[in-house]
mmCIF file of the N, C-alpha and C atoms, coordinates in Angstrom:
data_MODEL
# 
_entry.id   MODEL 
# 
loop_
_atom_site.group_PDB 
_atom_site.id 
_atom_site.type_symbol 
_atom_site.label_atom_id 
_atom_site.label_alt_id 
_atom_site.label_comp_id 
_atom_site.label_asym_id 
_atom_site.label_entity_id 
_atom_site.label_seq_id 
_atom_site.pdbx_PDB_ins_code 
_atom_site.Cartn_x 
_atom_site.Cartn_y 
_atom_site.Cartn_z 
_atom_site.occupancy 
_atom_site.B_iso_or_equiv 
_atom_site.pdbx_formal_charge 
_atom_site.auth_seq_id 
_atom_site.auth_comp_id 
_atom_site.auth_asym_id 
_atom_site.auth_atom_id 
_atom_site.pdbx_PDB_model_num 
ATOM 1   N N  . MET A 1 1  ? -14.253 1.916   17.631 1.00 0.00 ? 1  MET A N  1 
ATOM 2   C CA . MET A 1 1  ? -13.124 1.164   17.082 1.00 0.00 ? 1  MET A CA 1 
ATOM 3   C C  . MET A 1 1  ? -12.133 0.901   18.214 1.00 0.00 ? 1  MET A C  1 
ATOM 4   N N  . ALA A 1 2  ? -11.850 -0.350  18.488 1.00 0.00 ? 2  ALA A N  1 
ATOM 5   C CA . ALA A 1 2  ? -10.858 -0.727  19.495 1.00 0.00 ? 2  ALA A CA 1 
ATOM 6   C C  . ALA A 1 2  ? -9.480  -0.709  18.845 1.00 0.00 ? 2  ALA A C  1 
ATOM 7   N N  . VAL A 1 3  ? -8.569  -0.011  19.484 1.00 0.00 ? 3  VAL A N  1 
ATOM 8   C CA . VAL A 1 3  ? -7.227  0.147   18.939 1.00 0.00 ? 3  VAL A CA 1 
ATOM 9   C C  . VAL A 1 3  ? -6.238  -0.532  19.869 1.00 0.00 ? 3  VAL A C  1 
ATOM 10  N N  . SER A 1 4  ? -5.272  -1.247  19.294 1.00 0.00 ? 4  SER A N  1 
ATOM 11  C CA . SER A 1 4  ? -4.248  -1.892  20.111 1.00 0.00 ? 4  SER A CA 1 
ATOM 12  C C  . SER A 1 4  ? -2.862  -1.570  19.570 1.00 0.00 ? 4  SER A C  1 
ATOM 13  N N  . ILE A 1 5  ? -1.898  -1.680  20.454 1.00 0.00 ? 5  ILE A N  1 
ATOM 14  C CA . ILE A 1 5  ? -0.491  -1.474  20.101 1.00 0.00 ? 5  ILE A CA 1 
ATOM 15  C C  . ILE A 1 5  ? 0.157   -2.843  20.202 1.00 0.00 ? 5  ILE A C  1 
ATOM 16  N N  . ARG A 1 6  ? 0.647   -3.346  19.090 1.00 0.00 ? 6  ARG A N  1 
ATOM 17  C CA . ARG A 1 6  ? 1.201   -4.700  19.062 1.00 0.00 ? 6  ARG A CA 1 
ATOM 18  C C  . ARG A 1 6  ? 2.324   -4.806  18.044 1.00 0.00 ? 6  ARG A C  1 
ATOM 19  N N  . LEU A 1 7  ? 2.882   -6.024  17.926 1.00 0.00 ? 7  LEU A N  1 
ATOM 20  C CA . LEU A 1 7  ? 3.988   -6.264  17.009 1.00 0.00 ? 7  LEU A CA 1 
ATOM 21  C C  . LEU A 1 7  ? 3.483   -6.772  15.667 1.00 0.00 ? 7  LEU A C  1 
ATOM 22  N N  . SER A 1 8  ? 4.182   -6.370  14.614 1.00 0.00 ? 8  SER A N  1 
ATOM 23  C CA . SER A 1 8  ? 3.914   -6.862  13.266 1.00 0.00 ? 8  SER A CA 1 
ATOM 24  C C  . SER A 1 8  ? 5.208   -7.477  12.763 1.00 0.00 ? 8  SER A C  1 
ATOM 25  N N  . ARG A 1 9  ? 5.177   -8.759  12.383 1.00 0.00 ? 9  ARG A N  1 
ATOM 26  C CA . ARG A 1 9  ? 6.402   -9.457  11.998 1.00 0.00 ? 9  ARG A CA 1 
ATOM 27  C C  . ARG A 1 9  ? 6.813   -9.139  10.573 1.00 0.00 ? 9  ARG A C  1 
ATOM 28  N N  . GLN A 1 10 ? 8.109   -8.939  10.413 1.00 0.00 ? 10 GLN A N  1 
ATOM 29  C CA . GLN A 1 10 ? 8.722   -8.736  9.110  1.00 0.00 ? 10 GLN A CA 1 
ATOM 30  C C  . GLN A 1 10 ? 10.031  -9.494  9.113  1.00 0.00 ? 10 GLN A C  1 
ATOM 31  N N  . GLY A 1 11 ? 10.819  -9.356  8.084  1.00 0.00 ? 11 GLY A N  1 
ATOM 32  C CA . GLY A 1 11 ? 12.104  -10.028 8.046  1.00 0.00 ? 11 GLY A CA 1 
ATOM 33  C C  . GLY A 1 11 ? 12.027  -11.382 7.375  1.00 0.00 ? 11 GLY A C  1 
ATOM 34  N N  . ALA A 1 12 ? 13.154  -12.057 7.342  1.00 0.00 ? 12 ALA A N  1 
ATOM 35  C CA . ALA A 1 12 ? 13.277  -13.335 6.650  1.00 0.00 ? 12 ALA A CA 1 
ATOM 36  C C  . ALA A 1 12 ? 13.094  -14.505 7.619  1.00 0.00 ? 12 ALA A C  1 
ATOM 37  N N  . LYS A 1 13 ? 13.061  -15.681 7.053  1.00 0.00 ? 13 LYS A N  1 
ATOM 38  C CA . LYS A 1 13 ? 12.956  -16.890 7.847  1.00 0.00 ? 13 LYS A CA 1 
ATOM 39  C C  . LYS A 1 13 ? 14.161  -16.980 8.793  1.00 0.00 ? 13 LYS A C  1 
ATOM 40  N N  . LYS A 1 14 ? 13.892  -17.235 10.053 1.00 0.00 ? 14 LYS A N  1 
ATOM 41  C CA . LYS A 1 14 ? 14.905  -17.348 11.110 1.00 0.00 ? 14 LYS A CA 1 
ATOM 42  C C  . LYS A 1 14 ? 15.696  -16.061 11.340 1.00 0.00 ? 14 LYS A C  1 
ATOM 43  N N  . ASN A 1 15 ? 15.215  -14.950 10.832 1.00 0.00 ? 15 ASN A N  1 
ATOM 44  C CA . ASN A 1 15 ? 15.825  -13.649 11.061 1.00 0.00 ? 15 ASN A CA 1 
ATOM 45  C C  . ASN A 1 15 ? 14.710  -12.611 11.213 1.00 0.00 ? 15 ASN A C  1 
ATOM 46  N N  . PRO A 1 16 ? 13.986  -12.669 12.335 1.00 0.00 ? 16 PRO A N  1 
ATOM 47  C CA . PRO A 1 16 ? 12.812  -11.814 12.488 1.00 0.00 ? 16 PRO A CA 1 
ATOM 48  C C  . PRO A 1 16 ? 13.146  -10.350 12.760 1.00 0.00 ? 16 PRO A C  1 
ATOM 49  N N  . LEU A 1 17 ? 12.232  -9.510  12.352 1.00 0.00 ? 17 LEU A N  1 
ATOM 50  C CA . LEU A 1 17 ? 12.248  -8.081  12.625 1.00 0.00 ? 17 LEU A CA 1 
ATOM 51  C C  . LEU A 1 17 ? 10.796  -7.729  12.907 1.00 0.00 ? 17 LEU A C  1 
ATOM 52  N N  . TYR A 1 18 ? 10.543  -7.072  14.016 1.00 0.00 ? 18 TYR A N  1 
ATOM 53  C CA . TYR A 1 18 ? 9.171   -6.727  14.376 1.00 0.00 ? 18 TYR A CA 1 
ATOM 54  C C  . TYR A 1 18 ? 9.012   -5.221  14.399 1.00 0.00 ? 18 TYR A C  1 
ATOM 55  N N  . SER A 1 19 ? 7.885   -4.736  13.896 1.00 0.00 ? 19 SER A N  1 
ATOM 56  C CA . SER A 1 19 ? 7.529   -3.330  13.996 1.00 0.00 ? 19 SER A CA 1 
ATOM 57  C C  . SER A 1 19 ? 6.497   -3.197  15.107 1.00 0.00 ? 19 SER A C  1 
ATOM 58  N N  . VAL A 1 20 ? 6.642   -2.153  15.919 1.00 0.00 ? 20 VAL A N  1 
ATOM 59  C CA . VAL A 1 20 ? 5.647   -1.849  16.937 1.00 0.00 ? 20 VAL A CA 1 
ATOM 60  C C  . VAL A 1 20 ? 4.657   -0.908  16.260 1.00 0.00 ? 20 VAL A C  1 
ATOM 61  N N  . VAL A 1 21 ? 3.411   -1.356  16.110 1.00 0.00 ? 21 VAL A N  1 
ATOM 62  C CA . VAL A 1 21 ? 2.421   -0.608  15.343 1.00 0.00 ? 21 VAL A CA 1 
ATOM 63  C C  . VAL A 1 21 ? 1.125   -0.430  16.124 1.00 0.00 ? 21 VAL A C  1 
ATOM 64  N N  . VAL A 1 22 ? 0.374   0.604   15.729 1.00 0.00 ? 22 VAL A N  1 
ATOM 65  C CA . VAL A 1 22 ? -0.956  0.857   16.262 1.00 0.00 ? 22 VAL A CA 1 
ATOM 66  C C  . VAL A 1 22 ? -1.932  0.371   15.199 1.00 0.00 ? 22 VAL A C  1 
ATOM 67  N N  . VAL A 1 23 ? -2.819  -0.555  15.586 1.00 0.00 ? 23 VAL A N  1 
ATOM 68  C CA . VAL A 1 23 ? -3.754  -1.142  14.622 1.00 0.00 ? 23 VAL A CA 1 
ATOM 69  C C  . VAL A 1 23 ? -5.159  -1.226  15.204 1.00 0.00 ? 23 VAL A C  1 
ATOM 70  N N  . ASP A 1 24 ? -6.127  -1.315  14.295 1.00 0.00 ? 24 ASP A N  1 
ATOM 71  C CA . ASP A 1 24 ? -7.488  -1.643  14.698 1.00 0.00 ? 24 ASP A CA 1 
ATOM 72  C C  . ASP A 1 24 ? -7.447  -3.092  15.169 1.00 0.00 ? 24 ASP A C  1 
ATOM 73  N N  . SER A 1 25 ? -8.088  -3.402  16.259 1.00 0.00 ? 25 SER A N  1 
ATOM 74  C CA . SER A 1 25 ? -8.012  -4.742  16.842 1.00 0.00 ? 25 SER A CA 1 
ATOM 75  C C  . SER A 1 25 ? -8.471  -5.848  15.906 1.00 0.00 ? 25 SER A C  1 
ATOM 76  N N  . ALA A 1 26 ? -9.302  -5.524  14.936 1.00 0.00 ? 26 ALA A N  1 
ATOM 77  C CA . ALA A 1 26 ? -9.812  -6.536  14.019 1.00 0.00 ? 26 ALA A CA 1 
ATOM 78  C C  . ALA A 1 26 ? -8.810  -6.898  12.917 1.00 0.00 ? 26 ALA A C  1 
ATOM 79  N N  . SER A 1 27 ? -7.753  -6.130  12.749 1.00 0.00 ? 27 SER A N  1 
ATOM 80  C CA . SER A 1 27 ? -6.759  -6.392  11.706 1.00 0.00 ? 27 SER A CA 1 
ATOM 81  C C  . SER A 1 27 ? -5.965  -7.652  12.011 1.00 0.00 ? 27 SER A C  1 
ATOM 82  N N  . GLY A 1 28 ? -5.467  -8.289  10.960 1.00 0.00 ? 28 GLY A N  1 
ATOM 83  C CA . GLY A 1 28 ? -4.607  -9.456  11.117 1.00 0.00 ? 28 GLY A CA 1 
ATOM 84  C C  . GLY A 1 28 ? -3.242  -9.062  11.654 1.00 0.00 ? 28 GLY A C  1 
ATOM 85  N N  . ARG A 1 29 ? -2.424  -10.054 11.924 1.00 0.00 ? 29 ARG A N  1 
ATOM 86  C CA . ARG A 1 29 ? -1.108  -9.800  12.512 1.00 0.00 ? 29 ARG A CA 1 
ATOM 87  C C  . ARG A 1 29 ? -0.269  -8.842  11.680 1.00 0.00 ? 29 ARG A C  1 
ATOM 88  N N  . ASP A 1 30 ? -0.256  -9.032  10.377 1.00 0.00 ? 30 ASP A N  1 
ATOM 89  C CA . ASP A 1 30 ? 0.558   -8.197  9.504  1.00 0.00 ? 30 ASP A CA 1 
ATOM 90  C C  . ASP A 1 30 ? -0.302  -7.282  8.632  1.00 0.00 ? 30 ASP A C  1 
ATOM 91  N N  . GLY A 1 31 ? -1.517  -6.994  9.078  1.00 0.00 ? 31 GLY A N  1 
ATOM 92  C CA . GLY A 1 31 ? -2.440  -6.172  8.305  1.00 0.00 ? 31 GLY A CA 1 
ATOM 93  C C  . GLY A 1 31 ? -2.071  -4.693  8.334  1.00 0.00 ? 31 GLY A C  1 
ATOM 94  N N  . ALA A 1 32 ? -2.956  -3.881  7.782  1.00 0.00 ? 32 ALA A N  1 
ATOM 95  C CA . ALA A 1 32 ? -2.725  -2.441  7.713  1.00 0.00 ? 32 ALA A CA 1 
ATOM 96  C C  . ALA A 1 32 ? -2.669  -1.852  9.121  1.00 0.00 ? 32 ALA A C  1 
ATOM 97  N N  . TYR A 1 33 ? -1.833  -0.840  9.306  1.00 0.00 ? 33 TYR A N  1 
ATOM 98  C CA . TYR A 1 33 ? -1.706  -0.215  10.609 1.00 0.00 ? 33 TYR A CA 1 
ATOM 99  C C  . TYR A 1 33 ? -1.968  1.287   10.503 1.00 0.00 ? 33 TYR A C  1 
ATOM 100 N N  . LEU A 1 34 ? -2.288  1.895   11.648 1.00 0.00 ? 34 LEU A N  1 
ATOM 101 C CA . LEU A 1 34 ? -2.572  3.316   11.698 1.00 0.00 ? 34 LEU A CA 1 
ATOM 102 C C  . LEU A 1 34 ? -1.283  4.133   11.798 1.00 0.00 ? 34 LEU A C  1 
ATOM 103 N N  . GLU A 1 35 ? -0.337  3.641   12.610 1.00 0.00 ? 35 GLU A N  1 
ATOM 104 C CA . GLU A 1 35 ? 0.939   4.340   12.788 1.00 0.00 ? 35 GLU A CA 1 
ATOM 105 C C  . GLU A 1 35 ? 2.005   3.356   13.246 1.00 0.00 ? 35 GLU A C  1 
ATOM 106 N N  . LYS A 1 36 ? 3.215   3.559   12.762 1.00 0.00 ? 36 LYS A N  1 
ATOM 107 C CA . LYS A 1 36 ? 4.353   2.756   13.194 1.00 0.00 ? 36 LYS A CA 1 
ATOM 108 C C  . LYS A 1 36 ? 5.073   3.525   14.299 1.00 0.00 ? 36 LYS A C  1 
ATOM 109 N N  . LEU A 1 37 ? 5.229   2.895   15.463 1.00 0.00 ? 37 LEU A N  1 
ATOM 110 C CA . LEU A 1 37 ? 5.835   3.557   16.614 1.00 0.00 ? 37 LEU A CA 1 
ATOM 111 C C  . LEU A 1 37 ? 7.300   3.206   16.817 1.00 0.00 ? 37 LEU A C  1 
ATOM 112 N N  . GLY A 1 38 ? 7.752   2.091   16.275 1.00 0.00 ? 38 GLY A N  1 
ATOM 113 C CA . GLY A 1 38 ? 9.137   1.706   16.482 1.00 0.00 ? 38 GLY A CA 1 
ATOM 114 C C  . GLY A 1 38 ? 9.414   0.326   15.933 1.00 0.00 ? 38 GLY A C  1 
ATOM 115 N N  . ARG A 1 39 ? 10.530  -0.268  16.441 1.00 0.00 ? 39 ARG A N  1 
ATOM 116 C CA . ARG A 1 39 ? 10.921  -1.587  15.959 1.00 0.00 ? 39 ARG A CA 1 
ATOM 117 C C  . ARG A 1 39 ? 11.545  -2.384  17.098 1.00 0.00 ? 39 ARG A C  1 
ATOM 118 N N  . TYR A 1 40 ? 11.562  -3.690  16.907 1.00 0.00 ? 40 TYR A N  1 
ATOM 119 C CA . TYR A 1 40 ? 12.156  -4.613  17.866 1.00 0.00 ? 40 TYR A CA 1 
ATOM 120 C C  . TYR A 1 40 ? 12.963  -5.639  17.083 1.00 0.00 ? 40 TYR A C  1 
ATOM 121 N N  . LEU A 1 41 ? 14.256  -5.729  17.391 1.00 0.00 ? 41 LEU A N  1 
ATOM 122 C CA . LEU A 1 41 ? 15.172  -6.657  16.728 1.00 0.00 ? 41 LEU A CA 1 
ATOM 123 C C  . LEU A 1 41 ? 15.626  -7.695  17.755 1.00 0.00 ? 41 LEU A C  1 
ATOM 124 N N  . PRO A 1 42 ? 14.970  -8.848  17.830 1.00 0.00 ? 42 PRO A N  1 
ATOM 125 C CA . PRO A 1 42 ? 15.290  -9.813  18.880 1.00 0.00 ? 42 PRO A CA 1 
ATOM 126 C C  . PRO A 1 42 ? 16.679  -10.430 18.787 1.00 0.00 ? 42 PRO A C  1 
ATOM 127 N N  . LYS A 1 43 ? 17.322  -10.400 17.632 1.00 0.00 ? 43 LYS A N  1 
ATOM 128 C CA . LYS A 1 43 ? 18.644  -11.024 17.470 1.00 0.00 ? 43 LYS A CA 1 
ATOM 129 C C  . LYS A 1 43 ? 19.797  -10.131 17.921 1.00 0.00 ? 43 LYS A C  1 
ATOM 130 N N  . GLU A 1 44 ? 19.527  -8.852  18.173 1.00 0.00 ? 44 GLU A N  1 
ATOM 131 C CA . GLU A 1 44 ? 20.586  -7.945  18.628 1.00 0.00 ? 44 GLU A CA 1 
ATOM 132 C C  . GLU A 1 44 ? 21.064  -8.342  20.024 1.00 0.00 ? 44 GLU A C  1 
ATOM 133 N N  . VAL A 1 45 ? 22.327  -8.074  20.310 1.00 0.00 ? 45 VAL A N  1 
ATOM 134 C CA . VAL A 1 45 ? 22.914  -8.448  21.602 1.00 0.00 ? 45 VAL A CA 1 
ATOM 135 C C  . VAL A 1 45 ? 22.600  -7.402  22.670 1.00 0.00 ? 45 VAL A C  1 
ATOM 136 N N  . GLU A 1 46 ? 22.823  -6.136  22.368 1.00 0.00 ? 46 GLU A N  1 
ATOM 137 C CA . GLU A 1 46 ? 22.606  -5.053  23.319 1.00 0.00 ? 46 GLU A CA 1 
ATOM 138 C C  . GLU A 1 46 ? 21.125  -4.703  23.407 1.00 0.00 ? 46 GLU A C  1 
ATOM 139 N N  . LEU A 1 47 ? 20.609  -4.563  24.627 1.00 0.00 ? 47 LEU A N  1 
ATOM 140 C CA . LEU A 1 47 ? 19.200  -4.240  24.814 1.00 0.00 ? 47 LEU A CA 1 
ATOM 141 C C  . LEU A 1 47 ? 18.847  -2.889  24.203 1.00 0.00 ? 47 LEU A C  1 
ATOM 142 N N  . LYS A 1 48 ? 19.754  -1.919  24.303 1.00 0.00 ? 48 LYS A N  1 
ATOM 143 C CA . LYS A 1 48 ? 19.468  -0.593  23.742 1.00 0.00 ? 48 LYS A CA 1 
ATOM 144 C C  . LYS A 1 48 ? 19.361  -0.621  22.220 1.00 0.00 ? 48 LYS A C  1 
ATOM 145 N N  . ASP A 1 49 ? 19.983  -1.606  21.570 1.00 0.00 ? 49 ASP A N  1 
ATOM 146 C CA . ASP A 1 49 ? 19.884  -1.742  20.116 1.00 0.00 ? 49 ASP A CA 1 
ATOM 147 C C  . ASP A 1 49 ? 18.679  -2.579  19.705 1.00 0.00 ? 49 ASP A C  1 
ATOM 148 N N  . LYS A 1 50 ? 18.161  -3.378  20.628 1.00 0.00 ? 50 LYS A N  1 
ATOM 149 C CA . LYS A 1 50 ? 17.033  -4.256  20.318 1.00 0.00 ? 50 LYS A CA 1 
ATOM 150 C C  . LYS A 1 50 ? 15.734  -3.495  20.145 1.00 0.00 ? 50 LYS A C  1 
ATOM 151 N N  . ILE A 1 51 ? 15.510  -2.487  20.993 1.00 0.00 ? 51 ILE A N  1 
ATOM 152 C CA . ILE A 1 51 ? 14.204  -1.833  21.061 1.00 0.00 ? 51 ILE A CA 1 
ATOM 153 C C  . ILE A 1 51 ? 14.342  -0.343  20.746 1.00 0.00 ? 51 ILE A C  1 
ATOM 154 N N  . LYS A 1 52 ? 13.596  0.113   19.760 1.00 0.00 ? 52 LYS A N  1 
ATOM 155 C CA . LYS A 1 52 ? 13.516  1.541   19.429 1.00 0.00 ? 52 LYS A CA 1 
ATOM 156 C C  . LYS A 1 52 ? 12.034  1.880   19.348 1.00 0.00 ? 52 LYS A C  1 
ATOM 157 N N  . ILE A 1 53 ? 11.531  2.682   20.303 1.00 0.00 ? 53 ILE A N  1 
ATOM 158 C CA . ILE A 1 53 ? 10.119  3.051   20.327 1.00 0.00 ? 53 ILE A CA 1 
ATOM 159 C C  . ILE A 1 53 ? 10.000  4.544   20.594 1.00 0.00 ? 53 ILE A C  1 
ATOM 160 N N  . ASP A 1 54 ? 9.105   5.204   19.861 1.00 0.00 ? 54 ASP A N  1 
ATOM 161 C CA . ASP A 1 54 ? 8.800   6.613   20.078 1.00 0.00 ? 54 ASP A CA 1 
ATOM 162 C C  . ASP A 1 54 ? 7.851   6.690   21.276 1.00 0.00 ? 54 ASP A C  1 
ATOM 163 N N  . LEU A 1 55 ? 8.406   6.951   22.466 1.00 0.00 ? 55 LEU A N  1 
ATOM 164 C CA . LEU A 1 55 ? 7.621   6.914   23.694 1.00 0.00 ? 55 LEU A CA 1 
ATOM 165 C C  . LEU A 1 55 ? 6.575   8.019   23.757 1.00 0.00 ? 55 LEU A C  1 
ATOM 166 N N  . GLU A 1 56 ? 6.866   9.161   23.160 1.00 0.00 ? 56 GLU A N  1 
ATOM 167 C CA . GLU A 1 56 ? 5.901   10.262  23.151 1.00 0.00 ? 56 GLU A CA 1 
ATOM 168 C C  . GLU A 1 56 ? 4.645   9.870   22.366 1.00 0.00 ? 56 GLU A C  1 
ATOM 169 N N  . ALA A 1 57 ? 4.834   9.280   21.204 1.00 0.00 ? 57 ALA A N  1 
ATOM 170 C CA . ALA A 1 57 ? 3.693   8.819   20.397 1.00 0.00 ? 57 ALA A CA 1 
ATOM 171 C C  . ALA A 1 57 ? 2.962   7.682   21.105 1.00 0.00 ? 57 ALA A C  1 
ATOM 172 N N  . LEU A 1 58 ? 3.709   6.805   21.773 1.00 0.00 ? 58 LEU A N  1 
ATOM 173 C CA . LEU A 1 58 ? 3.103   5.703   22.526 1.00 0.00 ? 58 LEU A CA 1 
ATOM 174 C C  . LEU A 1 58 ? 2.191   6.248   23.622 1.00 0.00 ? 58 LEU A C  1 
ATOM 175 N N  . ARG A 1 59 ? 2.682   7.216   24.384 1.00 0.00 ? 59 ARG A N  1 
ATOM 176 C CA . ARG A 1 59 ? 1.865   7.823   25.447 1.00 0.00 ? 59 ARG A CA 1 
ATOM 177 C C  . ARG A 1 59 ? 0.624   8.498   24.872 1.00 0.00 ? 59 ARG A C  1 
ATOM 178 N N  . SER A 1 60 ? 0.782   9.126   23.722 1.00 0.00 ? 60 SER A N  1 
ATOM 179 C CA . SER A 1 60 ? -0.342  9.789   23.073 1.00 0.00 ? 60 SER A CA 1 
ATOM 180 C C  . SER A 1 60 ? -1.440  8.787   22.713 1.00 0.00 ? 60 SER A C  1 
ATOM 181 N N  . TRP A 1 61 ? -1.059  7.646   22.147 1.00 0.00 ? 61 TRP A N  1 
ATOM 182 C CA . TRP A 1 61 ? -2.042  6.633   21.778 1.00 0.00 ? 61 TRP A CA 1 
ATOM 183 C C  . TRP A 1 61 ? -2.696  6.009   23.012 1.00 0.00 ? 61 TRP A C  1 
ATOM 184 N N  . ILE A 1 62 ? -1.927  5.808   24.061 1.00 0.00 ? 62 ILE A N  1 
ATOM 185 C CA . ILE A 1 62 ? -2.490  5.254   25.295 1.00 0.00 ? 62 ILE A CA 1 
ATOM 186 C C  . ILE A 1 62 ? -3.490  6.230   25.902 1.00 0.00 ? 62 ILE A C  1 
ATOM 187 N N  . ALA A 1 63 ? -3.193  7.523   25.835 1.00 0.00 ? 63 ALA A N  1 
ATOM 188 C CA . ALA A 1 63 ? -4.116  8.540   26.338 1.00 0.00 ? 63 ALA A CA 1 
ATOM 189 C C  . ALA A 1 63 ? -5.428  8.540   25.556 1.00 0.00 ? 63 ALA A C  1 
ATOM 190 N N  . ARG A 1 64 ? -5.364  8.147   24.287 1.00 0.00 ? 64 ARG A N  1 
ATOM 191 C CA . ARG A 1 64 ? -6.567  8.079   23.452 1.00 0.00 ? 64 ARG A CA 1 
ATOM 192 C C  . ARG A 1 64 ? -7.307  6.746   23.604 1.00 0.00 ? 64 ARG A C  1 
ATOM 193 N N  . GLY A 1 65 ? -6.802  5.847   24.456 1.00 0.00 ? 65 GLY A N  1 
ATOM 194 C CA . GLY A 1 65 ? -7.518  4.618   24.741 1.00 0.00 ? 65 GLY A CA 1 
ATOM 195 C C  . GLY A 1 65 ? -6.955  3.356   24.109 1.00 0.00 ? 65 GLY A C  1 
ATOM 196 N N  . ALA A 1 66 ? -5.808  3.442   23.456 1.00 0.00 ? 66 ALA A N  1 
ATOM 197 C CA . ALA A 1 66 ? -5.209  2.249   22.857 1.00 0.00 ? 66 ALA A CA 1 
ATOM 198 C C  . ALA A 1 66 ? -4.694  1.323   23.954 1.00 0.00 ? 66 ALA A C  1 
ATOM 199 N N  . GLN A 1 67 ? -4.804  0.020   23.724 1.00 0.00 ? 67 GLN A N  1 
ATOM 200 C CA . GLN A 1 67 ? -4.347  -0.980  24.675 1.00 0.00 ? 67 GLN A CA 1 
ATOM 201 C C  . GLN A 1 67 ? -3.085  -1.654  24.147 1.00 0.00 ? 67 GLN A C  1 
ATOM 202 N N  . MET A 1 68 ? -2.074  -1.788  25.002 1.00 0.00 ? 68 MET A N  1 
ATOM 203 C CA . MET A 1 68 ? -0.845  -2.475  24.603 1.00 0.00 ? 68 MET A CA 1 
ATOM 204 C C  . MET A 1 68 ? -1.026  -3.976  24.747 1.00 0.00 ? 68 MET A C  1 
ATOM 205 N N  . SER A 1 69 ? -0.430  -4.721  23.825 1.00 0.00 ? 69 SER A N  1 
ATOM 206 C CA . SER A 1 69 ? -0.419  -6.175  23.965 1.00 0.00 ? 69 SER A CA 1 
ATOM 207 C C  . SER A 1 69 ? 0.550   -6.529  25.099 1.00 0.00 ? 69 SER A C  1 
ATOM 208 N N  . PRO A 1 70 ? 0.416   -7.706  25.688 1.00 0.00 ? 70 PRO A N  1 
ATOM 209 C CA . PRO A 1 70 ? 1.343   -8.090  26.769 1.00 0.00 ? 70 PRO A CA 1 
ATOM 210 C C  . PRO A 1 70 ? 2.815   -8.071  26.342 1.00 0.00 ? 70 PRO A C  1 
ATOM 211 N N  . THR A 1 71 ? 3.098   -8.443  25.105 1.00 0.00 ? 71 THR A N  1 
ATOM 212 C CA . THR A 1 71 ? 4.481   -8.448  24.621 1.00 0.00 ? 71 THR A CA 1 
ATOM 213 C C  . THR A 1 71 ? 5.030   -7.036  24.531 1.00 0.00 ? 71 THR A C  1 
ATOM 214 N N  . VAL A 1 72 ? 4.258   -6.118  23.998 1.00 0.00 ? 72 VAL A N  1 
ATOM 215 C CA . VAL A 1 72 ? 4.704   -4.724  23.891 1.00 0.00 ? 72 VAL A CA 1 
ATOM 216 C C  . VAL A 1 72 ? 4.872   -4.127  25.279 1.00 0.00 ? 72 VAL A C  1 
ATOM 217 N N  . ARG A 1 73 ? 3.988   -4.477  26.202 1.00 0.00 ? 73 ARG A N  1 
ATOM 218 C CA . ARG A 1 73 ? 4.099   -3.981  27.579 1.00 0.00 ? 73 ARG A CA 1 
ATOM 219 C C  . ARG A 1 73 ? 5.429   -4.415  28.187 1.00 0.00 ? 73 ARG A C  1 
ATOM 220 N N  . GLN A 1 74 ? 5.832   -5.670  27.955 1.00 0.00 ? 74 GLN A N  1 
ATOM 221 C CA . GLN A 1 74 ? 7.119   -6.171  28.454 1.00 0.00 ? 74 GLN A CA 1 
ATOM 222 C C  . GLN A 1 74 ? 8.287   -5.417  27.818 1.00 0.00 ? 74 GLN A C  1 
ATOM 223 N N  . LEU A 1 75 ? 8.200   -5.150  26.517 1.00 0.00 ? 75 LEU A N  1 
ATOM 224 C CA . LEU A 1 75 ? 9.272   -4.429  25.819 1.00 0.00 ? 75 LEU A CA 1 
ATOM 225 C C  . LEU A 1 75 ? 9.433   -3.017  26.365 1.00 0.00 ? 75 LEU A C  1 
ATOM 226 N N  . VAL A 1 76 ? 8.324   -2.338  26.606 1.00 0.00 ? 76 VAL A N  1 
ATOM 227 C CA . VAL A 1 76 ? 8.379   -0.965  27.133 1.00 0.00 ? 76 VAL A CA 1 
ATOM 228 C C  . VAL A 1 76 ? 8.941   -0.978  28.546 1.00 0.00 ? 76 VAL A C  1 
ATOM 229 N N  . LYS A 1 77 ? 8.570   -1.980  29.324 1.00 0.00 ? 77 LYS A N  1 
ATOM 230 C CA . LYS A 1 77 ? 9.106   -2.097  30.682 1.00 0.00 ? 77 LYS A CA 1 
ATOM 231 C C  . LYS A 1 77 ? 10.623  -2.295  30.632 1.00 0.00 ? 77 LYS A C  1 
ATOM 232 N N  . GLY A 1 78 ? 11.102  -3.130  29.706 1.00 0.00 ? 78 GLY A N  1 
ATOM 233 C CA . GLY A 1 78 ? 12.537  -3.353  29.549 1.00 0.00 ? 78 GLY A CA 1 
ATOM 234 C C  . GLY A 1 78 ? 13.250  -2.122  29.044 1.00 0.00 ? 78 GLY A C  1 
ATOM 235 N N  . LEU A 1 79 ? 12.575  -1.337  28.225 1.00 0.00 ? 79 LEU A N  1 
ATOM 236 C CA . LEU A 1 79 ? 13.149  -0.092  27.706 1.00 0.00 ? 79 LEU A CA 1 
ATOM 237 C C  . LEU A 1 79 ? 13.339  0.932   28.806 1.00 0.00 ? 79 LEU A C  1 
ATOM 238 N N  . SER A 1 80 ? 12.410  0.984   29.748 1.00 0.00 ? 80 SER A N  1 
ATOM 239 C CA . SER A 1 80 ? 12.525  1.950   30.850 1.00 0.00 ? 80 SER A CA 1 
ATOM 240 C C  . SER A 1 80 ? 13.688  1.597   31.780 1.00 0.00 ? 80 SER A C  1 
ATOM 241 N N  . LYS A 1 81 ? 14.081  0.327   31.840 1.00 0.00 ? 81 LYS A N  1 
ATOM 242 C CA . LYS A 1 81 ? 15.225  -0.069  32.667 1.00 0.00 ? 81 LYS A CA 1 
ATOM 243 C C  . LYS A 1 81 ? 16.535  0.389   32.063 1.00 0.00 ? 81 LYS A C  1 
ATOM 244 N N  . VAL A 1 82 ? 16.588  0.518   30.726 1.00 0.00 ? 82 VAL A N  1 
ATOM 245 C CA . VAL A 1 82 ? 17.811  0.931   30.053 1.00 0.00 ? 82 VAL A CA 1 
ATOM 246 C C  . VAL A 1 82 ? 18.017  2.425   30.171 1.00 0.00 ? 82 VAL A C  1 
ATOM 247 N N  . SER A 1 83 ? 16.940  3.204   30.094 1.00 0.00 ? 83 SER A N  1 
ATOM 248 C CA . SER A 1 83 ? 17.023  4.669   30.122 1.00 0.00 ? 83 SER A CA 1 
ATOM 249 C C  . SER A 1 83 ? 17.494  5.195   31.439 1.00 0.00 ? 83 SER A C  1 
# 
C-alpha cells in the first residue's frame, strides 16, 4: 500500500480550509484518511497561524515510507523557517 501525506480540502466556497492527512495513494482528494496531522488556513495573515502540523507524527509516517506531496513539502519547509 503506497501512502502519501497530502491536503484534503474543506471549508466553504472562497473560504478554503485544508487538512494535512495521511492517505492511501488510491484515495480521492477528499476520501477517507488514515490520520489527520494538522491544518492549513491559507487566508490567515500570520504564517504561524496558517500552518499547524504535528511534526512528530509527520516524521513517524515518513520513517514508515509515506511520501509528502510537493505542496505539503513546501508547507513544512515554511513551517521550519518560523520555528
